N, CA, C and O atoms as a Tinker XYZ file with bonds, in Angstrom:
   400  protein
     1  N     53.806000  -19.097000 -275.129000    73     2
     2  CA    54.411000  -18.323000 -274.052000    64     1     3
     3  C     55.475000  -19.189000 -273.377000    63     2     4     5
     4  O     55.232000  -20.357000 -273.076000    81     3
     5  N     56.621000  -18.625000 -273.149000    73     3     6
     6  CA    57.702000  -19.386000 -272.535000    64     5     7
     7  C     57.455000  -19.590000 -271.042000    63     6     8     9
     8  O     56.672000  -18.867000 -270.426000    81     7
     9  N     58.127000  -20.571000 -270.476000    73     7    10
    10  CA    57.977000  -20.887000 -269.055000    64     9    11
    11  C     58.473000  -19.724000 -268.211000    63    10    12    13
    12  O     57.906000  -19.438000 -267.156000    81    11
    13  N     59.528000  -19.048000 -268.664000    73    11    14
    14  CA    60.085000  -17.937000 -267.911000    64    13    15
    15  C     59.050000  -16.821000 -267.729000    63    14    16    17
    16  O     58.905000  -16.276000 -266.635000    81    15
    17  N     58.329000  -16.485000 -268.811000    73    15    18
    18  CA    57.317000  -15.432000 -268.729000    64    17    19
    19  C     56.110000  -15.891000 -267.924000    63    18    20    21
    20  O     55.446000  -15.077000 -267.282000    81    19
    21  N     55.826000  -17.176000 -267.952000    73    19    22
    22  CA    54.695000  -17.727000 -267.209000    64    21    23
    23  C     54.908000  -17.603000 -265.706000    63    22    24    25
    24  O     53.950000  -17.368000 -264.969000    81    23
    25  N     56.151000  -17.758000 -265.237000    73    23    26
    26  CA    56.455000  -17.708000 -263.808000    64    25    27
    27  C     56.734000  -16.303000 -263.305000    63    26    28    29
    28  O     56.895000  -16.106000 -262.101000    81    27
    29  N     56.795000  -15.320000 -264.198000    73    27    30
    30  CA    57.096000  -13.944000 -263.814000    64    29    31
    31  C     56.023000  -13.394000 -262.886000    63    30    32    33
    32  O     54.829000  -13.563000 -263.133000    81    31
    33  N     56.456000  -12.739000 -261.822000    73    31    34
    34  CA    55.530000  -12.191000 -260.841000    64    33    35
    35  C     55.227000  -10.742000 -261.187000    63    34    36    37
    36  O     56.128000   -9.941000 -261.433000    81    35
    37  N     53.933000  -10.423000 -261.201000    73    35    38
    38  CA    53.494000   -9.081000 -261.547000    64    37    39
    39  C     52.555000   -8.545000 -260.482000    63    38    40    41
    40  O     52.074000   -9.295000 -259.632000    81    39
    41  N     52.300000   -7.274000 -260.528000    73    39    42
    42  CA    51.366000   -6.636000 -259.600000    64    41    43
    43  C     49.980000   -7.266000 -259.777000    63    42    44    45
    44  O     49.498000   -7.441000 -260.896000    81    43
    45  N     49.357000   -7.599000 -258.648000    73    43    46
    46  CA    48.024000   -8.199000 -258.692000    64    45    47
    47  C     48.015000   -9.715000 -258.670000    63    46    48    49
    48  O     46.949000  -10.313000 -258.522000    81    47
    49  N     49.167000  -10.358000 -258.813000    73    47    50
    50  CA    49.242000  -11.815000 -258.785000    64    49    51
    51  C     49.030000  -12.352000 -257.377000    63    50    52    53
    52  O     49.405000  -11.710000 -256.395000    81    51
    53  N     48.430000  -13.527000 -257.284000    73    51    54
    54  CA    48.324000  -14.239000 -256.014000    64    53    55
    55  C     49.597000  -15.068000 -255.870000    63    54    56    57
    56  O     49.952000  -15.823000 -256.774000    81    55
    57  N     50.288000  -14.928000 -254.730000    73    55    58
    58  CA    51.546000  -15.629000 -254.518000    64    57    59
    59  C     51.503000  -16.431000 -253.219000    63    58    60    61
    60  O     50.734000  -16.129000 -252.306000    81    59
    61  N     52.346000  -17.455000 -253.160000    73    59    62
    62  CA    52.529000  -18.288000 -251.979000    64    61    63
    63  C     53.928000  -17.998000 -251.447000    63    62    64    65
    64  O     54.886000  -17.974000 -252.220000    81    63
    65  N     54.060000  -17.776000 -250.134000    73    63    66
    66  CA    55.347000  -17.431000 -249.534000    64    65    67
    67  C     56.039000  -18.716000 -249.096000    63    66    68    69
    68  O     55.481000  -19.505000 -248.334000    81    67
    69  N     57.267000  -18.919000 -249.590000    73    67    70
    70  CA    57.994000  -20.167000 -249.356000    64    69    71
    71  C     58.805000  -20.180000 -248.074000    63    70    72    73
    72  O     58.888000  -21.212000 -247.409000    81    71
    73  N     59.409000  -19.046000 -247.711000    73    71    74
    74  CA    60.267000  -19.041000 -246.529000    64    73    75
    75  C     60.207000  -17.695000 -245.831000    63    74    76    77
    76  O     59.727000  -16.708000 -246.388000    81    75
    77  N     60.705000  -17.674000 -244.593000    73    75    78
    78  CA    60.721000  -16.455000 -243.810000    64    77    79
    79  C     59.640000  -16.467000 -242.749000    63    78    80    81
    80  O     59.026000  -17.501000 -242.482000    81    79
    81  N     59.413000  -15.321000 -242.150000    73    79    82
    82  CA    58.453000  -15.189000 -241.055000    64    81    83
    83  C     57.028000  -15.528000 -241.485000    63    82    84    85
    84  O     56.249000  -16.043000 -240.682000    81    83
    85  N     56.681000  -15.248000 -242.725000    73    83    86
    86  CA    55.325000  -15.448000 -243.220000    64    85    87
    87  C     55.199000  -16.706000 -244.079000    63    86    88    89
    88  O     54.256000  -16.810000 -244.863000    81    87
    89  N     56.112000  -17.655000 -243.958000    73    87    90
    90  CA    56.117000  -18.880000 -244.770000    64    89    91
    91  C     54.802000  -19.630000 -244.608000    63    90    92    93
    92  O     54.256000  -19.733000 -243.509000    81    91
    93  N     54.308000  -20.151000 -245.723000    73    91    94
    94  CA    53.067000  -20.901000 -245.707000    64    93    95
    95  C     51.840000  -20.039000 -245.936000    63    94    96    97
    96  O     50.736000  -20.567000 -246.067000    81    95
    97  N     52.006000  -18.728000 -245.988000    73    95    98
    98  CA    50.884000  -17.815000 -246.219000    64    97    99
    99  C     50.772000  -17.520000 -247.712000    63    98   100   101
   100  O     51.719000  -17.705000 -248.476000    81    99
   101  N     49.600000  -17.061000 -248.097000    73    99   102
   102  CA    49.426000  -16.606000 -249.467000    64   101   103
   103  C     48.848000  -15.205000 -249.425000    63   102   104   105
   104  O     48.195000  -14.817000 -248.457000    81   103
   105  N     49.093000  -14.457000 -250.477000    73   103   106
   106  CA    48.623000  -13.078000 -250.525000    64   105   107
   107  C     48.693000  -12.513000 -251.921000    63   106   108   109
   108  O     49.027000  -13.213000 -252.877000    81   107
   109  N     48.375000  -11.243000 -252.028000    73   107   110
   110  CA    48.328000  -10.559000 -253.317000    64   109   111
   111  C     49.468000   -9.552000 -253.407000    63   110   112   113
   112  O     49.738000   -8.829000 -252.448000    81   111
   113  N     50.134000   -9.503000 -254.550000    73   111   114
   114  CA    51.234000   -8.567000 -254.773000    64   113   115
   115  C     50.657000   -7.175000 -255.001000    63   114   116   117
   116  O     49.878000   -6.959000 -255.930000    81   115
   117  N     51.049000   -6.230000 -254.139000    73   115   118
   118  CA    50.563000   -4.869000 -254.249000    64   117   119
   119  C     51.489000   -3.997000 -255.092000    63   118   120   121
   120  O     51.028000   -3.137000 -255.843000    81   119
   121  N     52.813000   -4.225000 -254.965000    73   119   122
   122  CA    53.773000   -3.464000 -255.777000    64   121   123
   123  C     55.087000   -4.227000 -255.838000    63   122   124   125
   124  O     55.361000   -5.089000 -255.003000    81   123
   125  N     55.889000   -3.898000 -256.834000    73   123   126
   126  CA    57.206000   -4.495000 -257.031000    64   125   127
   127  C     58.265000   -3.442000 -256.737000    63   126   128   129
   128  O     58.168000   -2.308000 -257.205000    81   127
   129  N     59.268000   -3.819000 -255.967000    73   127   130
   130  CA    60.394000   -2.929000 -255.685000    64   129   131
   131  C     61.589000   -3.471000 -256.472000    63   130   132   133
   132  O     62.330000   -4.322000 -255.979000    81   131
   133  N     61.767000   -2.979000 -257.679000    73   131   134
   134  CA    62.758000   -3.537000 -258.601000    64   133   135
   135  C     64.201000   -3.379000 -258.121000    63   134   136   137
   136  O     65.014000   -4.289000 -258.288000    81   135
   137  N     64.521000   -2.232000 -257.527000    73   135   138
   138  CA    65.912000   -1.988000 -257.133000    64   137   139
   139  C     66.376000   -2.930000 -256.032000    63   138   140   141
   140  O     67.556000   -3.278000 -255.977000    81   139
   141  N     65.469000   -3.347000 -255.157000    73   139   142
   142  CA    65.851000   -4.267000 -254.081000    64   141   143
   143  C     65.356000   -5.689000 -254.335000    63   142   144   145
   144  O     65.560000   -6.568000 -253.498000    81   143
   145  N     64.712000   -5.927000 -255.475000    73   143   146
   146  CA    64.193000   -7.232000 -255.881000    64   145   147
   147  C     63.241000   -7.816000 -254.837000    63   146   148   149
   148  O     63.347000   -8.986000 -254.468000    81   147
   149  N     62.320000   -6.990000 -254.372000    73   147   150
   150  CA    61.352000   -7.419000 -253.366000    64   149   151
   151  C     59.939000   -7.148000 -253.865000    63   150   152   153
   152  O     59.729000   -6.344000 -254.773000    81   151
   153  N     58.977000   -7.833000 -253.257000    73   151   154
   154  CA    57.575000   -7.610000 -253.570000    64   153   155
   155  C     56.831000   -7.247000 -252.292000    63   154   156   157
   156  O     57.097000   -7.810000 -251.230000    81   155
   157  N     55.911000   -6.315000 -252.396000    73   155   158
   158  CA    55.063000   -5.899000 -251.278000    64   157   159
   159  C     53.822000   -6.786000 -251.334000    63   158   160   161
   160  O     53.043000   -6.700000 -252.284000    81   159
   161  N     53.631000   -7.640000 -250.320000    73   159   162
   162  CA    52.563000   -8.633000 -250.334000    64   161   163
   163  C     51.514000   -8.293000 -249.283000    63   162   164   165
   164  O     51.841000   -8.084000 -248.114000    81   163
   165  N     50.257000   -8.240000 -249.704000    73   163   166
   166  CA    49.144000   -8.062000 -248.777000    64   165   167
   167  C     48.640000   -9.452000 -248.409000    63   166   168   169
   168  O     48.020000  -10.136000 -249.223000    81   167
   169  N     48.915000   -9.861000 -247.167000    73   167   170
   170  CA    48.554000  -11.197000 -246.706000    64   169   171
   171  C     47.163000  -11.142000 -246.092000    63   170   172   173
   172  O     46.878000  -10.305000 -245.236000    81   171
   173  N     46.299000  -12.053000 -246.547000    73   171   174
   174  CA    44.924000  -12.089000 -246.049000    64   173   175
   175  C     44.911000  -12.518000 -244.591000    63   174   176   177
   176  O     45.632000  -13.436000 -244.200000    81   175
   177  N     44.096000  -11.856000 -243.793000    73   175   178
   178  CA    43.937000  -12.230000 -242.390000    64   177   179
   179  C     45.053000  -11.766000 -241.478000    63   178   180   181
   180  O     45.104000  -12.170000 -240.316000    81   179
   181  N     45.943000  -10.933000 -241.972000    73   179   182
   182  CA    47.055000  -10.436000 -241.153000    64   181   183
   183  C     46.612000   -9.155000 -240.455000    63   182   184   185
   184  O     46.258000   -8.175000 -241.110000    81   183
   185  N     46.632000   -9.167000 -239.115000    73   183   186
   186  CA    46.218000   -7.986000 -238.364000    64   185   187
   187  C     47.386000   -7.005000 -238.229000    63   186   188   189
   188  O     48.492000   -7.280000 -238.696000    81   187
   189  N     47.133000   -5.864000 -237.589000    73   187   190
   190  CA    48.168000   -4.830000 -237.445000    64   189   191
   191  C     49.376000   -5.321000 -236.662000    63   190   192   193
   192  O     50.491000   -4.870000 -236.923000    81   191
   193  N     49.191000   -6.226000 -235.715000    73   191   194
   194  CA    50.318000   -6.733000 -234.921000    64   193   195
   195  C     51.264000   -7.580000 -235.771000    63   194   196   197
   196  O     52.452000   -7.669000 -235.462000    81   195
   197  N     50.762000   -8.197000 -236.827000    73   195   198
   198  CA    51.596000   -9.028000 -237.687000    64   197   199
   199  C     52.301000   -8.259000 -238.783000    63   198   200   201
   200  O     53.206000   -8.784000 -239.432000    81   199
   201  N     51.892000   -7.016000 -238.994000    73   199   202
   202  CA    52.494000   -6.215000 -240.057000    64   201   203
   203  C     53.802000   -5.577000 -239.582000    63   202   204   205
   204  O     54.140000   -5.635000 -238.400000    81   203
   205  N     54.526000   -4.973000 -240.517000    73   203   206
   206  CA    55.777000   -4.287000 -240.223000    64   205   207
   207  C     55.444000   -2.896000 -239.687000    63   206   208   209
   208  O     54.651000   -2.173000 -240.289000    81   207
   209  N     56.047000   -2.517000 -238.555000    73   207   210
   210  CA    55.777000   -1.216000 -237.944000    64   209   211
   211  C     56.893000   -0.249000 -238.313000    63   210   212   213
   212  O     58.075000   -0.543000 -238.134000    81   211
   213  N     56.494000    0.917000 -238.834000    73   211   214
   214  CA    57.453000    1.968000 -239.160000    64   213   215
   215  C     57.056000    3.207000 -238.373000    63   214   216   217
   216  O     55.911000    3.653000 -238.450000    81   215
   217  N     57.983000    3.758000 -237.626000    73   215   218
   218  CA    57.726000    4.972000 -236.861000    64   217   219
   219  C     57.964000    6.171000 -237.769000    63   218   220   221
   220  O     59.046000    6.334000 -238.333000    81   219
   221  N     56.935000    7.009000 -237.903000    73   219   222
   222  CA    56.991000    8.183000 -238.771000    64   221   223
   223  C     57.310000    9.410000 -237.925000    63   222   224   225
   224  O     56.656000    9.643000 -236.908000    81   223
   225  N     58.301000   10.196000 -238.325000    73   223   226
   226  CA    58.608000   11.404000 -237.562000    64   225   227
   227  C     57.561000   12.474000 -237.802000    63   226   228   229
   228  O     56.686000   12.345000 -238.659000    81   227
   229  N     57.678000   13.520000 -237.029000    73   227   230
   230  CA    56.736000   14.628000 -237.146000    64   229   231
   231  C     56.830000   15.267000 -238.519000    63   230   232   233
   232  O     57.913000   15.424000 -239.083000    81   231
   233  N     55.685000   15.626000 -239.033000    73   231   234
   234  CA    55.617000   16.333000 -240.308000    64   233   235
   235  C     54.295000   17.094000 -240.334000    63   234   236   237
   236  O     53.524000   17.028000 -239.377000    81   235
   237  N     54.031000   17.807000 -241.407000    73   235   238
   238  CA    52.755000   18.507000 -241.505000    64   237   239
   239  C     51.600000   17.523000 -241.582000    63   238   240   241
   240  O     50.506000   17.793000 -241.086000    81   239
   241  N     51.849000   16.389000 -242.203000    73   239   242
   242  CA    50.809000   15.367000 -242.314000    64   241   243
   243  C     50.540000   14.693000 -240.969000    63   242   244   245
   244  O     49.389000   14.423000 -240.627000    81   243
   245  N     51.600000   14.422000 -240.207000    73   243   246
   246  CA    51.499000   13.805000 -238.888000    64   245   247
   247  C     52.180000   14.721000 -237.868000    63   246   248   249
   248  O     53.368000   14.543000 -237.599000    81   247
   249  N     51.470000   15.694000 -237.291000    73   247   250
   250  CA    52.088000   16.679000 -236.401000    64   249   251
   251  C     52.746000   16.072000 -235.156000    63   250   252   253
   252  O     53.737000   16.612000 -234.664000    81   251
   253  N     52.218000   14.972000 -234.645000    73   251   254
   254  CA    52.797000   14.340000 -233.462000    64   253   255
   255  C     53.571000   13.074000 -233.788000    63   254   256   257
   256  O     53.992000   12.354000 -232.882000    81   255
   257  N     53.759000   12.799000 -235.051000    73   255   258
   258  CA    54.380000   11.543000 -235.432000    64   257   259
   259  C     53.352000   10.431000 -235.323000    63   258   260   261
   260  O     52.265000   10.653000 -234.791000    81   259
   261  N     53.668000    9.246000 -235.809000    73   259   262
   262  CA    52.727000    8.128000 -235.747000    64   261   263
   263  C     53.448000    6.817000 -236.029000    63   262   264   265
   264  O     54.626000    6.809000 -236.387000    81   263
   265  N     52.744000    5.730000 -235.866000    73   263   266
   266  CA    53.234000    4.406000 -236.251000    64   265   267
   267  C     52.474000    4.001000 -237.510000    63   266   268   269
   268  O     51.245000    4.067000 -237.552000    81   267
   269  N     53.205000    3.588000 -238.523000    73   267   270
   270  CA    52.579000    3.096000 -239.743000    64   269   271
   271  C     52.678000    1.575000 -239.752000    63   270   272   273
   272  O     53.747000    1.022000 -239.492000    81   271
   273  N     51.588000    0.905000 -240.043000    73   271   274
   274  CA    51.564000   -0.546000 -240.142000    64   273   275
   275  C     51.563000   -0.900000 -241.624000    63   274   276   277
   276  O     50.568000   -0.701000 -242.320000    81   275
   277  N     52.687000   -1.427000 -242.097000    73   275   278
   278  CA    52.897000   -1.673000 -243.518000    64   277   279
   279  C     52.864000   -3.162000 -243.843000    63   278   280   281
   280  O     53.163000   -4.010000 -243.002000    81   279
   281  N     52.490000   -3.456000 -245.091000    73   279   282
   282  CA    52.563000   -4.838000 -245.563000    64   281   283
   283  C     54.025000   -5.250000 -245.646000    63   282   284   285
   284  O     54.880000   -4.413000 -245.936000    81   283
   285  N     54.335000   -6.524000 -245.397000    73   283   286
   286  CA    55.726000   -6.949000 -245.472000    64   285   287
   287  C     56.234000   -6.969000 -246.913000    63   286   288   289
   288  O     55.480000   -7.239000 -247.848000    81   287
   289  N     57.521000   -6.678000 -247.071000    73   287   290
   290  CA    58.166000   -6.843000 -248.368000    64   289   291
   291  C     59.005000   -8.117000 -248.284000    63   290   292   293
   292  O     59.735000   -8.330000 -247.316000    81   291
   293  N     58.892000   -8.945000 -249.292000    73   291   294
   294  CA    59.536000  -10.258000 -249.302000    64   293   295
   295  C     60.364000  -10.368000 -250.569000    63   294   296   297
   296  O     59.936000   -9.936000 -251.639000    81   295
   297  N     61.554000  -10.950000 -250.445000    73   295   298
   298  CA    62.418000  -11.111000 -251.608000    64   297   299
   299  C     61.717000  -11.978000 -252.641000    63   298   300   301
   300  O     61.036000  -12.943000 -252.295000    81   299
   301  N     61.885000  -11.635000 -253.894000    73   299   302
   302  CA    61.166000  -12.293000 -254.981000    64   301   303
   303  C     61.506000  -13.790000 -255.080000    63   302   304   305
   304  O     60.702000  -14.567000 -255.596000    81   303
   305  N     62.670000  -14.196000 -254.600000    73   303   306
   306  CA    63.033000  -15.618000 -254.659000    64   305   307
   307  C     62.294000  -16.439000 -253.614000    63   306   308   309
   308  O     62.298000  -17.668000 -253.683000    81   307
   309  N     61.657000  -15.780000 -252.641000    73   307   310
   310  CA    60.938000  -16.488000 -251.588000    64   309   311
   311  C     59.441000  -16.579000 -251.833000    63   310   312   313
   312  O     58.699000  -17.008000 -250.950000    81   311
   313  N     58.985000  -16.186000 -253.012000    73   311   314
   314  CA    57.571000  -16.307000 -253.357000    64   313   315
   315  C     57.432000  -17.016000 -254.698000    63   314   316   317
   316  O     58.330000  -16.975000 -255.539000    81   315
   317  N     56.290000  -17.664000 -254.877000    73   315   318
   318  CA    55.985000  -18.320000 -256.146000    64   317   319
   319  C     54.515000  -18.053000 -256.441000    63   318   320   321
   320  O     53.697000  -17.971000 -255.525000    81   319
   321  N     54.180000  -17.918000 -257.728000    73   319   322
   322  CA    52.792000  -17.702000 -258.105000    64   321   323
   323  C     51.943000  -18.858000 -257.603000    63   322   324   325
   324  O     52.359000  -20.014000 -257.688000    81   323
   325  N     50.777000  -18.567000 -257.089000    73   323   326
   326  CA    49.918000  -19.580000 -256.498000    64   325   327
   327  C     49.428000  -20.583000 -257.545000    63   326   328   329
   328  O     49.392000  -21.783000 -257.273000    81   327
   329  N     49.055000  -20.114000 -258.725000    73   327   330
   330  CA    48.581000  -21.045000 -259.749000    64   329   331
   331  C     49.714000  -21.929000 -260.280000    63   330   332   333
   332  O     49.487000  -23.090000 -260.619000    81   331
   333  N     50.921000  -21.389000 -260.351000    73   331   334
   334  CA    52.077000  -22.182000 -260.782000    64   333   335
   335  C     52.385000  -23.267000 -259.745000    63   334   336   337
   336  O     52.699000  -24.400000 -260.111000    81   335
   337  N     52.297000  -22.929000 -258.464000    73   335   338
   338  CA    52.549000  -23.893000 -257.387000    64   337   339
   339  C     51.494000  -25.000000 -257.425000    63   338   340   341
   340  O     51.826000  -26.178000 -257.291000    81   339
   341  N     50.240000  -24.628000 -257.606000    73   339   342
   342  CA    49.171000  -25.625000 -257.656000    64   341   343
   343  C     49.337000  -26.551000 -258.861000    63   342   344   345
   344  O     49.078000  -27.751000 -258.774000    81   343
   345  N     49.771000  -25.979000 -259.980000    73   343   346
   346  CA    49.976000  -26.793000 -261.175000    64   345   347
   347  C     51.102000  -27.807000 -260.952000    63   346   348   349
   348  O     50.987000  -28.963000 -261.358000    81   347
   349  N     52.182000  -27.376000 -260.310000    73   347   350
   350  CA    53.320000  -28.261000 -260.035000    64   349   351
   351  C     52.949000  -29.368000 -259.057000    63   350   352   353
   352  O     53.426000  -30.496000 -259.181000    81   351
   353  N     52.088000  -29.044000 -258.075000    73   351   354
   354  CA    51.688000  -30.018000 -257.061000    64   353   355
   355  C     50.565000  -30.911000 -257.552000    63   354   356   357
   356  O     50.247000  -31.904000 -256.898000    81   355
   357  N     49.949000  -30.586000 -258.695000    73   355   358
   358  CA    48.863000  -31.395000 -259.225000    64   357   359
   359  C     47.526000  -31.094000 -258.587000    63   358   360   361
   360  O     46.614000  -31.919000 -258.647000    81   359
   361  N     47.390000  -29.924000 -257.973000    73   359   362
   362  CA    46.132000  -29.574000 -257.325000    64   361   363
   363  C     45.405000  -28.455000 -258.059000    63   362   364   365
   364  O     44.493000  -27.837000 -257.510000    81   363
   365  N     45.804000  -28.199000 -259.281000    73   363   366
   366  CA    45.158000  -27.119000 -260.034000    64   365   367
   367  C     43.713000  -27.509000 -260.363000    63   366   368   369
   368  O     43.410000  -28.689000 -260.539000    81   367
   369  N     42.834000  -26.526000 -260.443000    73   367   370
   370  CA    41.412000  -26.769000 -260.691000    64   369   371
   371  C     41.198000  -27.419000 -262.050000    63   370   372   373
   372  O     40.344000  -28.295000 -262.193000    81   371
   373  N     41.974000  -26.994000 -263.053000    73   371   374
   374  CA    41.802000  -27.530000 -264.403000    64   373   375
   375  C     42.123000  -29.023000 -264.437000    63   374   376   377
   376  O     41.421000  -29.799000 -265.086000    81   375
   377  N     43.176000  -29.418000 -263.743000    73   375   378
   378  CA    43.585000  -30.822000 -263.753000    64   377   379
   379  C     42.579000  -31.696000 -263.031000    63   378   380   381
   380  O     42.332000  -32.823000 -263.460000    81   379
   381  N     41.990000  -31.206000 -261.944000    73   379   382
   382  CA    41.017000  -31.995000 -261.211000    64   381   383
   383  C     39.750000  -32.207000 -262.032000    63   382   384   385
   384  O     39.102000  -33.246000 -261.910000    81   383
   385  N     39.393000  -31.236000 -262.867000    73   383   386
   386  CA    38.212000  -31.364000 -263.720000    64   385   387
   387  C     38.487000  -32.372000 -264.826000    63   386   388   389
   388  O     37.609000  -33.163000 -265.170000    81   387
   389  N     39.695000  -32.358000 -265.390000    73   387   390
   390  CA    40.037000  -33.267000 -266.477000    64   389   391
   391  C     40.073000  -34.722000 -266.025000    63   390   392   393
   392  O     39.730000  -35.610000 -266.806000    81   391
   393  N     40.476000  -34.990000 -264.789000    73   391   394
   394  CA    40.597000  -36.366000 -264.321000    64   393   395
   395  C     39.259000  -36.986000 -263.925000    63   394   396   397
   396  O     39.164000  -38.204000 -263.780000    81   395
   397  N     38.216000  -36.156000 -263.748000    73   395   398
   398  CA    36.904000  -36.675000 -263.337000    64   397   399
   399  C     36.160000  -37.328000 -264.445000    63   398   400
   400  O     35.045000  -37.808000 -264.241000    81   399
């Protein structure tokens, strides 16, 4: 498998956020937005106040309108796979077992 395919981010991958408001956090990729090159990341331990707020207008589903609390979308260049990052830093589980 080539290195390029190994680093490819897919739905369900655990990722580490490199920059932006959520830098230093890790989470799971829920969906990929190909046209805008962004990923929807579910960050563990993030409450409703930390999520992105979208005001929904009135509709049959929401007769009075509502606030939707959405997971943040982050540009794909600002995230890296968690296992790839650990491997690069030398903290991967496999490497620690081999050195013992």
